[in-house]
C-alpha positions, 0 to 999 in steps of 0.5 A: 793955477800959477800965473806967470809972466812971459819973459822977453824972447831974448832973455829966455833964449839966453837962459836956454842957451846957458841951460842947454849948451848942446842946443843951438838957438837960431832966430828964423822964419818959423818954429822948428826943431832940427835933430841934424844940428841940434838946432831950434829955430824960432820966430822972435816976434810971434805973440806966443814965441816963448811957449812955441820956443819951449815946445821946439826945445822939448822935441830936442830934449825928447830926442825926436828925430824921425817918425815911421807913421803919421800917428807917431808924429802926432804922438811926438807932438803931444809928448813935446807939449807935455814937456813944454809944460814942464819947461814953462814952469822951470823958465816962468813962461805962461802955458796956454792949453788953447795954444797946445790944443790948436797946435795939436788940432792942426796935426790931427787935421793934417793926419785926417786929410792925408788919410782921406781916400781921394775916391770915396773920402773914407779914412784909409790905413797907412801902409808905408811912410807916404802910402795909404790904402782905403779899407772901403774901396781898396784905392791906394794913394801916395801923399807928400809931406805937406806939413808946411806946404799944400797936401798932394795925393796921387792915386797908385 
């Protein structure tokens, strides 16, 4: 394994702006990719800012915009982490598998929680973007987005 140092976030952002002039990099309160404005928002004073910034840029380079099913979001996250690994090599940023797995675990938990039946707790089948049906008890429920807020489930 090649040991790399993590550049200062300002230095990295400057390199990324030069390499990807079609992407806008904006310091903010969180890490996110917005396909609407081709914008990466990043939290400059986070311990893992460089790697998380590359992960969000990876979403943009992979043209991630929408997803139809929750499992597709998890797939996009995995792909973005794979691309972030490549970017980390290009921009001399340390890549940490534990950060990747922790981030993916949060999405796996999100998916599990959304798909858990509010009646019998069996995992259900997603039938629409925000609707699930339990295969065990036939309960149907709707969920909110809940990626950055508390999960809500409503029985239908």
